[in-house]
C-alpha positions in Angstrom: -1.7 22.3 28.6 -4.0 19.3 28.3 -6.0 17.5 25.6 -9.2 15.6 26.4 -10.0 12.7 24.2 -12.2 9.7 25.0 -11.9 8.6 28.5 -8.3 9.5 29.4 -6.9 13.0 29.7 -3.4 13.8 28.4 -1.5 16.6 30.1 1.7 17.9 28.5 4.3 19.6 30.5 5.2 23.1 29.1 8.7 21.9 28.1 7.0 19.2 25.9 4.8 21.9 24.3 7.9 23.9 23.4 9.7 20.9 22.0 6.8 19.8 19.7 7.5 22.6 17.2 11.1 21.4 16.8 10.3 17.8 16.1 10.7 16.2 12.7 7.3 15.8 10.9 7.6 12.0 11.1 8.0 12.0 14.8 5.3 14.6 15.3 2.8 12.4 13.5 3.9 9.4 15.5 3.4 11.5 18.7 -0.1 12.5 17.6 -0.9 8.9 17.0 0.5 8.0 20.5 -1.8 10.6 22.1 -4.8 9.3 20.2 -4.1 5.7 21.4 -3.5 6.6 25.0 -6.5 8.9 25.2 -8.9 6.3 23.8 -7.6 3.1 25.3 -5.3 4.3 28.0 -1.7 3.2 28.6 -2.7 -0.5 28.2 -3.5 0.3 24.6 0.2 1.3 24.0 1.5 -2.0 25.2 -0.5 -3.8 22.5 1.4 -2.0 19.8 4.9 -3.4 19.7 6.3 -0.5 17.7 6.1 1.8 20.6 8.1 -0.5 22.9 6.3 0.8 25.9 8.3 0.1 29.1 8.5 0.9 32.8 11.5 2.9 33.7 13.9 2.3 36.7 16.2 4.0 39.1 15.5 7.8 39.4 12.6 7.4 36.9 10.9 4.6 38.8 7.1 5.0 38.4 7.4 6.5 35.0 7.0 4.8 31.6 8.6 5.5 28.2 7.4 4.8 24.6 9.6 5.0 21.5 8.4 7.3 18.8 11.3 6.4 16.4 14.8 5.2 16.6 15.9 8.1 18.8 12.9 9.9 20.1 11.0 8.9 23.3 8.0 10.2 25.2 8.2 9.8 29.0 5.0 9.9 31.0 3.4 9.2 34.3 0.0 7.5 34.9 -2.6 8.5 37.4 -5.1 5.7 37.2 -7.5 6.9 39.8 -8.1 10.1 37.8 -7.5 8.5 34.3 -4.8 11.0 33.6 -1.5 10.6 31.6 1.1 13.3 32.3 3.6 13.7 29.5 6.8 14.9 31.2 9.4 14.8 28.5 9.7 14.3 24.8 13.4 13.9 23.8 15.9 12.5 21.4 17.3 9.7 23.5 21.1 9.8 23.9 22.4 6.2 23.8 26.0 7.1 24.7 27.2 5.7 27.9 27.6 8.2 30.7 30.9 8.1 32.6 
Protein backbone atom coordinates (compact mmCIF):
# COMPACT_ATOMS: atom_id res chain seq x y z
CA UNK A 1 0.00 0.00 0.00
CA UNK A 2 1.26 3.48 -0.66
CA UNK A 3 0.24 7.05 -0.18
CA UNK A 4 1.32 9.83 -2.49
CA UNK A 5 1.65 13.28 -0.96
CA UNK A 6 3.74 16.19 -2.15
CA UNK A 7 6.99 15.07 -3.63
CA UNK A 8 7.84 11.95 -1.62
CA UNK A 9 5.95 8.65 -1.82
CA UNK A 10 5.32 6.71 1.38
CA UNK A 11 4.99 2.94 1.01
CA UNK A 12 3.75 0.88 3.97
CA UNK A 13 4.55 -2.79 4.36
CA UNK A 14 1.43 -4.93 4.77
CA UNK A 15 2.38 -5.75 8.38
CA UNK A 16 2.32 -1.99 9.09
CA UNK A 17 -1.15 -1.68 7.56
CA UNK A 18 -2.41 -4.48 9.86
CA UNK A 19 -0.87 -2.89 12.96
CA UNK A 20 -2.34 0.55 12.34
CA UNK A 21 -5.81 -0.55 13.46
CA UNK A 22 -4.38 -1.71 16.81
CA UNK A 23 -2.55 1.51 17.65
CA UNK A 24 -3.70 3.83 20.42
CA UNK A 25 -5.41 6.94 18.99
CA UNK A 26 -2.62 9.23 20.21
CA UNK A 27 0.04 7.17 18.39
CA UNK A 28 -2.10 6.87 15.26
CA UNK A 29 -2.43 10.67 15.07
CA UNK A 30 1.32 11.05 15.57
CA UNK A 31 1.98 8.51 12.79
CA UNK A 32 -0.33 10.42 10.44
CA UNK A 33 1.59 13.61 11.26
CA UNK A 34 4.87 11.73 10.63
CA UNK A 35 3.62 10.65 7.18
CA UNK A 36 2.52 14.20 6.34
CA UNK A 37 5.94 15.62 7.24
CA UNK A 38 7.96 12.98 5.41
CA UNK A 39 5.79 13.17 2.31
CA UNK A 40 6.05 16.95 2.02
CA UNK A 41 9.63 17.66 3.12
CA UNK A 42 11.22 14.21 2.98
CA UNK A 43 13.24 12.51 5.69
CA UNK A 44 15.28 15.68 6.28
CA UNK A 45 12.09 17.32 7.57
CA UNK A 46 11.85 14.71 10.32
CA UNK A 47 15.29 15.59 11.64
CA UNK A 48 14.18 19.17 12.20
CA UNK A 49 11.51 18.08 14.70
CA UNK A 50 13.30 16.94 17.85
CA UNK A 51 10.24 15.12 19.24
CA UNK A 52 10.57 12.37 16.62
CA UNK A 53 14.20 11.71 17.61
CA UNK A 54 14.90 10.46 14.11
CA UNK A 55 18.07 8.33 14.03
CA UNK A 56 20.06 5.97 11.85
CA UNK A 57 20.02 2.35 13.00
CA UNK A 58 23.04 0.05 13.32
CA UNK A 59 24.01 -3.60 13.22
CA UNK A 60 21.47 -5.77 11.36
CA UNK A 61 19.32 -2.68 10.67
CA UNK A 62 22.15 -0.67 9.07
CA UNK A 63 20.75 1.52 6.30
CA UNK A 64 17.37 1.93 8.03
CA UNK A 65 16.16 4.84 10.15
CA UNK A 66 13.81 5.03 13.12
CA UNK A 67 11.55 7.77 14.48
CA UNK A 68 9.79 7.78 17.84
CA UNK A 69 6.05 8.21 17.85
CA UNK A 70 5.77 8.15 21.63
CA UNK A 71 7.59 6.79 24.65
CA UNK A 72 7.32 3.24 23.32
CA UNK A 73 6.23 3.26 19.69
CA UNK A 74 8.62 3.59 16.78
CA UNK A 75 8.37 3.65 13.02
CA UNK A 76 11.23 2.00 11.12
CA UNK A 77 11.79 3.01 7.53
CA UNK A 78 14.15 2.89 4.55
CA UNK A 79 14.91 5.78 2.20
CA UNK A 80 15.32 5.47 -1.56
CA UNK A 81 16.52 8.97 -2.47
CA UNK A 82 16.91 8.36 -6.20
CA UNK A 83 13.16 7.62 -6.47
CA UNK A 84 12.06 9.87 -3.57
CA UNK A 85 10.47 6.91 -1.79
CA UNK A 86 10.17 6.18 1.94
CA UNK A 87 9.37 2.53 2.75
CA UNK A 88 7.83 2.02 6.19
CA UNK A 89 8.88 -1.50 7.17
CA UNK A 90 7.75 -1.68 10.79
CA UNK A 91 5.59 0.11 13.33
CA UNK A 92 6.06 -1.37 16.78
CA UNK A 93 5.98 -0.85 20.49
CA UNK A 94 9.70 -0.85 21.24
CA UNK A 95 10.88 -3.34 23.86
CA UNK A 96 13.56 -1.72 26.01
CA UNK A 97 14.40 -4.87 27.95
CA UNK A 98 17.90 -6.18 27.48
CA UNK A 99 18.12 -9.32 25.39
CA UNK A 100 20.29 -12.07 26.88
